[in-house]
Backbone bond lengths (Angstrom), bond angles and torsions (degrees), N, CA, C in turn:
res aa  C-N    CA-C-N  psi(-1)  N-CA   C-N-CA  omega(-1)  CA-C   N-CA-C  phi
1 M - - - 1.449 - - 1.527 107.08 -
2 D 1.305 115.45 125.71 1.464 117.93 -178.48 1.526 110.66 -83.45
3 L 1.312 115.73 172.25 1.467 122.37 -172.64 1.524 112.25 -64.22
4 M 1.328 117.45 -41.64 1.470 119.91 -177.11 1.526 111.83 -66.32
5 S 1.309 117.97 -37.21 1.459 119.54 178.95 1.525 110.85 -69.79
6 M 1.337 116.57 -34.47 1.469 119.23 176.34 1.527 110.77 -66.31
7 V 1.322 116.90 -43.92 1.463 121.11 178.41 1.526 110.04 -62.74
8 S 1.314 116.08 -42.34 1.456 120.83 179.33 1.527 111.69 -62.71
9 S 1.306 116.92 -41.90 1.461 119.80 179.63 1.527 111.76 -68.12
10 I 1.322 117.38 -37.03 1.469 120.61 177.63 1.523 110.32 -65.91
11 L 1.339 116.65 -43.54 1.463 119.55 178.46 1.523 111.41 -64.85
12 S 1.303 117.58 -37.16 1.463 120.67 177.01 1.520 111.18 -64.98
13 A 1.311 116.52 -40.63 1.469 120.20 178.38 1.522 111.10 -65.04
14 Q 1.325 117.11 -39.41 1.458 120.17 178.15 1.522 110.95 -66.55
15 A 1.331 117.50 -39.86 1.466 120.93 178.07 1.527 110.38 -64.79
16 A 1.318 117.51 -40.40 1.461 120.88 178.38 1.523 110.69 -64.69
17 N 1.329 116.64 -39.65 1.461 120.37 177.99 1.520 110.45 -63.04
18 T 1.317 117.83 -42.85 1.466 121.44 178.33 1.521 110.65 -62.96
19 Q 1.333 117.19 -41.88 1.463 120.60 178.83 1.532 110.66 -63.14
20 M 1.314 117.16 -39.32 1.461 120.32 178.85 1.527 111.15 -66.32
21 Q 1.315 117.55 -39.15 1.462 120.68 178.21 1.529 110.82 -64.88
22 V 1.319 116.90 -42.54 1.465 120.59 178.45 1.524 110.03 -65.05
23 A 1.320 117.69 -42.75 1.464 121.08 179.09 1.520 111.18 -62.47
24 A 1.313 117.33 -41.03 1.465 120.54 178.87 1.520 111.04 -64.75
25 T 1.321 117.13 -39.96 1.460 121.04 178.76 1.523 111.14 -65.21
26 V 1.330 117.17 -42.44 1.459 121.23 179.21 1.525 110.53 -65.72
27 M 1.325 116.89 -42.16 1.462 120.01 179.03 1.524 111.19 -63.15
28 K 1.329 117.43 -40.61 1.457 120.72 178.71 1.523 110.40 -64.80
29 S 1.323 116.64 -41.17 1.461 120.48 178.27 1.519 111.17 -63.21
30 N 1.328 116.83 -43.06 1.460 120.82 178.12 1.525 110.85 -63.97
31 F 1.328 117.08 -40.67 1.456 121.03 178.52 1.525 110.76 -61.58
32 N 1.341 115.92 -44.23 1.461 119.75 -179.99 1.520 111.31 -64.92
33 A 1.328 117.79 -37.82 1.460 121.16 178.33 1.523 110.51 -66.13
34 E 1.326 117.12 -42.27 1.464 120.52 178.49 1.527 110.43 -65.72
35 K 1.316 116.68 -40.39 1.463 120.93 179.12 1.529 110.15 -62.04
36 F 1.325 116.83 -42.89 1.459 120.86 178.76 1.524 110.77 -64.36
37 A 1.333 117.25 -40.23 1.461 120.61 179.86 1.527 110.86 -64.80
38 V 1.311 117.33 -42.17 1.467 120.62 179.22 1.520 110.56 -65.83
39 Q 1.323 117.17 -43.03 1.458 119.80 179.01 1.522 111.01 -63.51
40 T 1.324 117.00 -36.30 1.460 120.35 177.57 1.519 110.61 -65.69
41 L 1.330 116.60 -44.38 1.462 120.38 -179.37 1.522 112.28 -67.32
42 L 1.321 117.14 -35.61 1.456 120.68 -178.25 1.522 113.23 -87.36
43 G 1.307 117.55 -4.25 1.457 120.34 178.58 1.506 114.30 93.81
44 G 1.298 118.71 8.07 1.460 121.32 177.29 1.515 112.03 81.25
45 Q 1.301 116.19 172.96 1.460 122.01 -177.65 1.529 112.05 -95.66
46 A 1.311 118.06 -30.62 1.460 120.51 -170.93 1.532 112.28 -80.57
47 S 1.306 117.06 -62.32 1.460 119.71 -176.97 1.523 108.93 -142.38
48 P 1.310 117.82 145.42 1.458 120.06 179.35 1.526 110.96 -68.66
49 S 1.300 116.52 142.53 1.452 121.70 -178.71 1.521 109.91 -108.32
50 T 1.322 116.46 140.79 1.470 121.23 175.58 1.523 110.30 -109.00
51 A 1.334 116.82 20.34 1.460 120.57 -175.73 1.517 112.48 -66.12
52 N 1.319 118.47 -33.94 1.460 119.77 -175.93 1.528 112.76 -104.30
53 L 1.329 117.10 19.48 1.455 120.51 177.35 1.522 109.95 -95.79
54 G 1.306 116.22 162.69 1.457 120.84 179.62 1.514 111.96 -71.30
55 A 1.333 115.63 169.36 1.463 121.54 -179.23 1.516 109.36 -64.05
56 G 1.315 117.14 134.03 1.455 122.16 177.41 1.510 114.78 88.44
57 V 1.319 118.03 -13.19 1.465 121.14 -179.87 1.517 108.97 -83.23
58 G 1.297 117.52 130.84 1.454 121.87 178.55 1.508 113.52 90.62
59 G 1.310 118.19 6.15 1.455 121.65 178.17 1.508 111.75 -81.20
60 N 1.303 115.97 -173.95 1.472 120.92 178.55 1.523 109.84 -74.91
61 L 1.314 116.08 147.96 1.457 122.19 -179.83 1.520 108.48 -112.97
62 N 1.335 116.57 125.19 1.452 121.66 178.88 1.521 108.42 -88.22
63 I 1.336 116.05 110.36 1.449 119.26 -176.91 1.527 112.23 -102.29
64 A 1.334 117.42 5.46 1.470 120.58 178.69 1.539 108.20 -72.51
65 A 1.323 116.50 130.15 1.459 118.70 -178.43 1.511 111.02 -111.53
């Protein structure tokens, strides 16, 4: 194997490594965005939100008759 082919193969390996790192970062970002969207749709994990409900929904109920 001559010197130029070795250099070429090393540069190709480095480029592939960079592409894999970028792909992993993009996949993680997409996963986090999907996770946030699901948590928003399901109301989150901590406490239920009434921000997207209509007026009067989720208020106190007077059960005294």
